[in-house]
DOZA-339539 format. One record per residue (C-alpha): x, z, y negated; residue in three letters; chain. Coordinates in pm, whole numbers, m for minus. Layout:
<recs>
+--------+--------+--------+-----+---+
|     c1 |     c3 |     c2 |   r | c |
+--------+--------+--------+-----+---+
|      X |      Z |      Y | Ala | A |
...
+--------+--------+--------+-----+---+
</recs>
This chain:
<recs>
+--------+--------+--------+-----+---+
|     c1 |     c3 |     c2 |   r | c |
+--------+--------+--------+-----+---+
|   2886 |  m6546 |   4867 | Unk | A |
|   2739 |  m6370 |   4564 | Unk | A |
|   3087 |  m6252 |   4463 | Unk | A |
|   3220 |  m6608 |   4491 | Unk | A |
|   2941 |  m6717 |   4257 | Unk | A |
|   3039 |  m6452 |   4005 | Unk | A |
|   2715 |  m6255 |   4040 | Unk | A |
|   2869 |  m5918 |   3964 | Unk | A |
|   2616 |  m5635 |   3965 | Unk | A |
|   2373 |  m5808 |   4202 | Unk | A |
|   2229 |  m5552 |   4444 | Unk | A |
|   2167 |  m5690 |   4793 | Unk | A |
|   1964 |  m5493 |   5048 | Unk | A |
|   1953 |  m5563 |   5421 | Unk | A |
|   1671 |  m5442 |   5644 | Unk | A |
|   1759 |  m5395 |   6010 | Unk | A |
|   1593 |  m5215 |   6299 | Unk | A |
|   1377 |  m5502 |   6424 | Unk | A |
|   1613 |  m5540 |   6723 | Unk | A |
|   1442 |  m5311 |   6976 | Unk | A |
|   1596 |  m5446 |   7296 | Unk | A |
|   1718 |  m5105 |   7413 | Unk | A |
|   1386 |  m4935 |   7335 | Unk | A |
|   1187 |  m5202 |   7518 | Unk | A |
|   1407 |  m5175 |   7825 | Unk | A |
|   1358 |  m4800 |   7832 | Unk | A |
|    983 |  m4798 |   7763 | Unk | A |
|    917 |  m5100 |   7992 | Unk | A |
|    576 |  m5190 |   7840 | Unk | A |
|    338 |  m5450 |   7980 | Unk | A |
|    387 |  m5814 |   7882 | Unk | A |
|     74 |  m5967 |   7731 | Unk | A |
|    100 |  m6301 |   7903 | Unk | A |
|    166 |  m6169 |   8254 | Unk | A |
|     20 |  m5819 |   8268 | Unk | A |
|    343 |  m5708 |   8437 | Unk | A |
|    611 |  m5468 |   8307 | Unk | A |
|    890 |  m5619 |   8098 | Unk | A |
|   1135 |  m5543 |   8379 | Unk | A |
|    942 |  m5766 |   8620 | Unk | A |
|   1041 |  m6079 |   8425 | Unk | A |
|   1368 |  m6270 |   8418 | Unk | A |
|   1681 |  m6165 |   8232 | Unk | A |
|   1570 |  m6019 |   7898 | Unk | A |
|   1802 |  m6126 |   7615 | Unk | A |
|   1610 |  m6031 |   7300 | Unk | A |
|   1328 |  m5809 |   7174 | Unk | A |
|   1236 |  m5805 |   6806 | Unk | A |
|    959 |  m5596 |   6655 | Unk | A |
|    751 |  m5717 |   6363 | Unk | A |
|    838 |  m5473 |   6084 | Unk | A |
|    606 |  m5403 |   5792 | Unk | A |
|    640 |  m5357 |   5417 | Unk | A |
|    774 |  m4998 |   5420 | Unk | A |
|   1140 |  m5102 |   5434 | Unk | A |
|   1096 |  m5356 |   5154 | Unk | A |
|    940 |  m5089 |   4934 | Unk | A |
|   1235 |  m4862 |   5010 | Unk | A |
|   1485 |  m5138 |   4928 | Unk | A |
|   1317 |  m5227 |   4598 | Unk | A |
|   1300 |  m4858 |   4518 | Unk | A |
|   1682 |  m4862 |   4531 | Unk | A |
|   1685 |  m5137 |   4266 | Unk | A |
|   1768 |  m5417 |   4509 | Unk | A |
|   1764 |  m5763 |   4350 | Unk | A |
|   1770 |  m5943 |   4685 | Unk | A |
|   1625 |  m5816 |   5014 | Unk | A |
|   1728 |  m5978 |   5343 | Unk | A |
|   1533 |  m5877 |   5653 | Unk | A |
|   1526 |  m5941 |   6023 | Unk | A |
|   1191 |  m6005 |   6194 | Unk | A |
|    916 |  m5905 |   5952 | Unk | A |
|    545 |  m5982 |   5961 | Unk | A |
|    488 |  m6276 |   5728 | Unk | A |
|    227 |  m6112 |   5497 | Unk | A |
|    451 |  m5805 |   5465 | Unk | A |
|    699 |  m6016 |   5265 | Unk | A |
|    437 |  m6009 |   4988 | Unk | A |
|    278 |  m5669 |   5052 | Unk | A |
|    616 |  m5499 |   4996 | Unk | A |
|    680 |  m5627 |   4642 | Unk | A |
|    316 |  m5568 |   4547 | Unk | A |
|    328 |  m5209 |   4671 | Unk | A |
|    649 |  m5156 |   4475 | Unk | A |
|    512 |  m5312 |   4156 | Unk | A |
|    176 |  m5135 |   4153 | Unk | A |
|    279 |  m4809 |   4319 | Unk | A |
|     22 |  m4842 |   4595 | Unk | A |
|     30 |  m4578 |   4869 | Unk | A |
|    110 |  m4682 |   5226 | Unk | A |
|   m231 |  m4552 |   5336 | Unk | A |
|   m441 |  m4718 |   5063 | Unk | A |
|   m576 |  m4955 |   5324 | Unk | A |
|   m842 |  m5121 |   5108 | Unk | A |
|   m591 |  m5253 |   4858 | Unk | A |
|   m341 |  m5332 |   5135 | Unk | A |
|   m607 |  m5548 |   5300 | Unk | A |
|   m637 |  m5745 |   4976 | Unk | A |
|   m260 |  m5768 |   4944 | Unk | A |
|   m239 |  m5895 |   5301 | Unk | A |
|   m486 |  m6168 |   5209 | Unk | A |
|   m251 |  m6270 |   4928 | Unk | A |
|     44 |  m6274 |   5164 | Unk | A |
|   m143 |  m6462 |   5434 | Unk | A |
|   m250 |  m6734 |   5191 | Unk | A |
|    101 |  m6773 |   5045 | Unk | A |
|    312 |  m6727 |   5360 | Unk | A |
|    314 |  m7095 |   5460 | Unk | A |
|    372 |  m7215 |   5104 | Unk | A |
|    270 |  m7583 |   5088 | Unk | A |
|     m7 |  m7539 |   5346 | Unk | A |
|   m218 |  m7383 |   5070 | Unk | A |
|   m169 |  m7682 |   4841 | Unk | A |
|   m247 |  m7963 |   5085 | Unk | A |
|     29 |  m7956 |   5344 | Unk | A |
|   m112 |  m7968 |   5700 | Unk | A |
|   m449 |  m8020 |   5530 | Unk | A |
|   m400 |  m8383 |   5430 | Unk | A |
|   m601 |  m8646 |   5619 | Unk | A |
|   m647 |  m8993 |   5463 | Unk | A |
|  m1003 |  m9073 |   5349 | Unk | A |
|  m1164 |  m8740 |   5447 | Unk | A |
|   m913 |  m8502 |   5283 | Unk | A |
|   m689 |  m8696 |   5044 | Unk | A |
|   m397 |  m8511 |   4887 | Unk | A |
|   m236 |  m8672 |   4582 | Unk | A |
|    144 |  m8709 |   4565 | Unk | A |
|    203 |  m8534 |   4896 | Unk | A |
|    573 |  m8629 |   4882 | Unk | A |
|    603 |  m8403 |   4575 | Unk | A |
|    392 |  m8117 |   4705 | Unk | A |
|    390 |  m7817 |   4473 | Unk | A |
|    416 |  m7467 |   4621 | Unk | A |
|    149 |  m7212 |   4523 | Unk | A |
|    183 |  m6887 |   4331 | Unk | A |
|    m57 |  m6597 |   4281 | Unk | A |
|   m138 |  m6384 |   3979 | Unk | A |
|   m228 |  m6049 |   4139 | Unk | A |
|   m415 |  m5768 |   3965 | Unk | A |
|   m359 |  m5396 |   4028 | Unk | A |
|   m685 |  m5400 |   4226 | Unk | A |
|   m536 |  m5652 |   4471 | Unk | A |
|   m757 |  m5945 |   4372 | Unk | A |
|   m567 |  m6265 |   4298 | Unk | A |
|   m586 |  m6604 |   4132 | Unk | A |
|   m387 |  m6881 |   4298 | Unk | A |
|   m238 |  m7181 |   4124 | Unk | A |
|     45 |  m7434 |   4123 | Unk | A |
|    250 |  m7609 |   3856 | Unk | A |
|     45 |  m7870 |   3675 | Unk | A |
|    297 |  m8154 |   3718 | Unk | A |
|    343 |  m8103 |   4093 | Unk | A |
|    175 |  m8290 |   4376 | Unk | A |
|    m86 |  m8160 |   4617 | Unk | A |
|   m424 |  m7996 |   4567 | Unk | A |
|   m543 |  m7637 |   4555 | Unk | A |
|   m913 |  m7573 |   4599 | Unk | A |
|  m1160 |  m7372 |   4804 | Unk | A |
|  m1119 |  m7612 |   5098 | Unk | A |
|   m741 |  m7579 |   5122 | Unk | A |
|   m776 |  m7201 |   5082 | Unk | A |
|  m1047 |  m7186 |   5348 | Unk | A |
|   m830 |  m7363 |   5604 | Unk | A |
|   m528 |  m7144 |   5533 | Unk | A |
|   m744 |  m6829 |   5552 | Unk | A |
|   m824 |  m6905 |   5917 | Unk | A |
|   m475 |  m7030 |   6009 | Unk | A |
|   m328 |  m6827 |   6298 | Unk | A |
|   m614 |  m6574 |   6275 | Unk | A |
|   m789 |  m6467 |   6596 | Unk | A |
|  m1051 |  m6229 |   6456 | Unk | A |
|  m1101 |  m6257 |   6077 | Unk | A |
|  m1264 |  m5912 |   6077 | Unk | A |
|   m959 |  m5751 |   6242 | Unk | A |
|   m635 |  m5921 |   6142 | Unk | A |
|   m367 |  m5687 |   6273 | Unk | A |
|    m42 |  m5643 |   6079 | Unk | A |
|    215 |  m5362 |   6072 | Unk | A |
|     73 |  m5251 |   5734 | Unk | A |
|   m302 |  m5263 |   5782 | Unk | A |
|   m589 |  m5392 |   5995 | Unk | A |
|   m716 |  m5644 |   5743 | Unk | A |
|  m1076 |  m5758 |   5729 | Unk | A |
|  m1118 |  m6113 |   5593 | Unk | A |
|  m1483 |  m6152 |   5696 | Unk | A |
|  m1609 |  m6090 |   5340 | Unk | A |
|  m1356 |  m6309 |   5158 | Unk | A |
|  m1491 |  m6552 |   4898 | Unk | A |
|  m1314 |  m6826 |   4701 | Unk | A |
|  m1414 |  m6936 |   4350 | Unk | A |
|  m1287 |  m7255 |   4185 | Unk | A |
|  m1188 |  m7153 |   3833 | Unk | A |
|  m1040 |  m7488 |   3732 | Unk | A |
|   m819 |  m7769 |   3854 | Unk | A |
|   m578 |  m7624 |   4112 | Unk | A |
|   m691 |  m7270 |   4030 | Unk | A |
|   m876 |  m7053 |   4284 | Unk | A |
|   m976 |  m6688 |   4277 | Unk | A |
|   m978 |  m6494 |   4607 | Unk | A |
|  m1153 |  m6163 |   4657 | Unk | A |
|  m1347 |  m5962 |   4914 | Unk | A |
|  m1079 |  m5861 |   5165 | Unk | A |
|  m1087 |  m5509 |   5304 | Unk | A |
|   m865 |  m5295 |   5525 | Unk | A |
|   m857 |  m5018 |   5783 | Unk | A |
|   m574 |  m4791 |   5910 | Unk | A |
|   m272 |  m4975 |   6047 | Unk | A |
|   m212 |  m5005 |   6423 | Unk | A |
|    m11 |  m4734 |   6594 | Unk | A |
|    185 |  m4994 |   6789 | Unk | A |
|    395 |  m5287 |   6675 | Unk | A |
|    405 |  m5633 |   6825 | Unk | A |
|    737 |  m5730 |   6982 | Unk | A |
|    855 |  m6082 |   7059 | Unk | A |
|   1054 |  m6096 |   7384 | Unk | A |
|   1307 |  m6359 |   7486 | Unk | A |
|   1382 |  m6421 |   7854 | Unk | A |
|   1637 |  m6659 |   7996 | Unk | A |
|   1415 |  m6924 |   8152 | Unk | A |
|   1646 |  m7174 |   8320 | Unk | A |
|   1689 |  m7530 |   8197 | Unk | A |
|   1472 |  m7822 |   8088 | Unk | A |
|   1577 |  m8176 |   8168 | Unk | A |
|   1400 |  m8463 |   7993 | Unk | A |
|   1400 |  m8839 |   8000 | Unk | A |
|   1198 |  m9094 |   7802 | Unk | A |
|   1155 |  m9471 |   7816 | Unk | A |
|    913 |  m9714 |   7647 | Unk | A |
|    698 |  m9999 |   7782 | Unk | A |
|    509 | m10247 |   7564 | Unk | A |
|    281 | m10546 |   7598 | Unk | A |
|     29 | m10645 |   7867 | Unk | A |
|    m20 | m10386 |   8144 | Unk | A |
|    228 | m10147 |   7979 | Unk | A |
|     20 |  m9848 |   8086 | Unk | A |
|     28 |  m9961 |   8449 | Unk | A |
|    404 | m10020 |   8431 | Unk | A |
|    463 |  m9679 |   8275 | Unk | A |
|    250 |  m9519 |   8545 | Unk | A |
|    450 |  m9696 |   8814 | Unk | A |
|    773 |  m9578 |   8652 | Unk | A |
|    641 |  m9222 |   8651 | Unk | A |
|    562 |  m9245 |   9022 | Unk | A |
|    914 |  m9368 |   9096 | Unk | A |
|   1082 |  m9088 |   8904 | Unk | A |
|    852 |  m8820 |   9043 | Unk | A |
|    920 |  m8930 |   9402 | Unk | A |
|   1296 |  m8946 |   9353 | Unk | A |
|   1313 |  m8606 |   9181 | Unk | A |
|   1111 |  m8447 |   9461 | Unk | A |
|   1280 |  m8618 |   9754 | Unk | A |
|   1642 |  m8652 |   9645 | Unk | A |
|   1684 |  m8354 |   9414 | Unk | A |
|   1442 |  m8097 |   9562 | Unk | A |
|   1257 |  m8050 |   9233 | Unk | A |
|    909 |  m7925 |   9317 | Unk | A |
|    615 |  m8135 |   9189 | Unk | A |
|    476 |  m7839 |   8994 | Unk | A |
|    802 |  m7822 |   8797 | Unk | A |
|    768 |  m8183 |   8681 | Unk | A |
|    567 |  m8273 |   8370 | Unk | A |
|    465 |  m8637 |   8313 | Unk | A |
|    333 |  m8763 |   7980 | Unk | A |
|    225 |  m9116 |   7887 | Unk | A |
|    265 |  m9092 |   7510 | Unk | A |
|     36 |  m9333 |   7328 | Unk | A |
|   m226 |  m9327 |   7604 | Unk | A |
|   m395 |  m8994 |   7541 | Unk | A |
|   m106 |  m8762 |   7628 | Unk | A |
|   m198 |  m8518 |   7353 | Unk | A |
|   m539 |  m8472 |   7513 | Unk | A |
|   m387 |  m8376 |   7850 | Unk | A |
|   m585 |  m8634 |   8043 | Unk | A |
|   m916 |  m8581 |   7862 | Unk | A |
|   m889 |  m8914 |   7680 | Unk | A |
|   m695 |  m9219 |   7794 | Unk | A |
|   m659 |  m9543 |   7599 | Unk | A |
|   m756 |  m9826 |   7833 | Unk | A |
|   m505 | m10084 |   7714 | Unk | A |
|   m258 |  m9954 |   7453 | Unk | A |
|    m13 | m10190 |   7286 | Unk | A |
|    273 |  m9965 |   7391 | Unk | A |
|    332 |  m9643 |   7580 | Unk | A |
|    630 |  m9411 |   7610 | Unk | A |
|    692 |  m9235 |   7937 | Unk | A |
|    821 |  m8879 |   7908 | Unk | A |
|    936 |  m8693 |   8218 | Unk | A |
|   1044 |  m8329 |   8190 | Unk | A |
|   1125 |  m8065 |   8448 | Unk | A |
|   1185 |  m7691 |   8415 | Unk | A |
|   1452 |  m7603 |   8670 | Unk | A |
|   1693 |  m7317 |   8740 | Unk | A |
|   2023 |  m7502 |   8689 | Unk | A |
|   2182 |  m7735 |   8435 | Unk | A |
|   2280 |  m7970 |   8719 | Unk | A |
|   1919 |  m8017 |   8825 | Unk | A |
|   1811 |  m8064 |   8464 | Unk | A |
|   2065 |  m8342 |   8409 | Unk | A |
|   1931 |  m8564 |   8688 | Unk | A |
|   1592 |  m8599 |   8515 | Unk | A |
|   1735 |  m8813 |   8235 | Unk | A |
|   1957 |  m8998 |   8480 | Unk | A |
|   1663 |  m9099 |   8698 | Unk | A |
|   1467 |  m9218 |   8394 | Unk | A |
|   1764 |  m9421 |   8269 | Unk | A |
|   1795 |  m9576 |   8615 | Unk | A |
|   1455 |  m9739 |   8556 | Unk | A |
|   1632 |  m9999 |   8339 | Unk | A |
|   1740 | m10194 |   8647 | Unk | A |
|   1551 | m10016 |   8924 | Unk | A |
|   1204 |  m9980 |   8779 | Unk | A |
|    916 | m10183 |   8634 | Unk | A |
|    974 | m10473 |   8400 | Unk | A |
|   1028 | m10436 |   8029 | Unk | A |
|   1148 | m10077 |   7992 | Unk | A |
|   1359 |  m9993 |   7687 | Unk | A |
|   1483 |  m9719 |   7456 | Unk | A |
|   1571 |  m9468 |   7728 | Unk | A |
|   1684 |  m9125 |   7614 | Unk | A |
|   1772 |  m8806 |   7798 | Unk | A |
|   1843 |  m8445 |   7709 | Unk | A |
|   1927 |  m8112 |   7869 | Unk | A |
|   1831 |  m7780 |   7708 | Unk | A |
|   1874 |  m7422 |   7813 | Unk | A |
|   1539 |  m7249 |   7782 | Unk | A |
|   1443 |  m6913 |   7636 | Unk | A |
|   1089 |  m6815 |   7739 | Unk | A |
|    902 |  m6629 |   7465 | Unk | A |
|    661 |  m6350 |   7557 | Unk | A |
|    502 |  m6056 |   7371 | Unk | A |
|    437 |  m5685 |   7416 | Unk | A |
|    349 |  m5376 |   7213 | Unk | A |
|    580 |  m5085 |   7135 | Unk | A |
|    482 |  m4747 |   6983 | Unk | A |
|    567 |  m4739 |   6614 | Unk | A |
|    775 |  m4422 |   6649 | Unk | A |
|   1023 |  m4608 |   6871 | Unk | A |
|   1107 |  m4853 |   6590 | Unk | A |
|   1338 |  m4729 |   6313 | Unk | A |
|   1397 |  m4965 |   6020 | Unk | A |
|   1715 |  m4912 |   5819 | Unk | A |
|   1791 |  m5017 |   5462 | Unk | A |
|   2146 |  m5072 |   5338 | Unk | A |
|   2222 |  m5171 |   4978 | Unk | A |
|   2549 |  m5320 |   4853 | Unk | A |
|   2635 |  m5412 |   4497 | Unk | A |
|   2846 |  m5716 |   4418 | Unk | A |
|   3168 |  m5627 |   4243 | Unk | A |
+--------+--------+--------+-----+---+
</recs>
């Protein structure tokens, strides 16, 4: 593609080695979610380790202009260029903790400038449709000042930074990455001006000896059907429709009740039964079933569509789908069993 664009001289590096399927099969580690060995699950089709910044540093050290990686820990995408630029050692864990803070704050881009933060009245974000992505000016010490272009939408302040700091973090004092065990518990934010925030106070400890691996198992099929009901007693009609479909799937198609998931969207479905609207204006019935075969999955949508003429009054907008499922699980693998590789090609 680069050659077609006439970009002669561009140096493109690829980082591979995240595919550890063979190593996982041989080591057979325990799966986090089940406590059982990997081999005790279904057919394993993928295993990808979260690589760190080392390979990026190696690629940039070979004068790569563009680095393309497989599975890499999100903050490492930033730690690598910073290590290359400032010459930081791989075991300078204090500065790597600060660099990981930079990467963690930037990794979701618009989330730092109001995306996923916006909530009318309580947390207004101006010109959200034209959200500006953030950037960071990073010092050799690892401290950073974050900003965004002045004419872009969104907001960048200590509140947006505070939310992003805790995003996807279990223990702020021990945020594990392939590069460092980062400690965010002492982080402070200072508002320096409009859309300008200084972050400091992160620390770091030696990196883990094991790497996280995302596993993919073949998990059968999911069949789904949806239909809407509106007006007086719509919740009761949707509930009746759900009962009809559940009984037919169990009796005629031998789909076990525990495999069937019923949601009444618009009547508290997101709260999983903890909150139910007494009399919504409309409700959408969603029926899904996780089953072993595509044939069984297909009947779910068919039974929901049959409600048009064989179910409660006023149903409309029926839709169905069938999807093969990959079940995602996690495990740990010793670092020495993962071997990243860097290849560099120059466009001619």
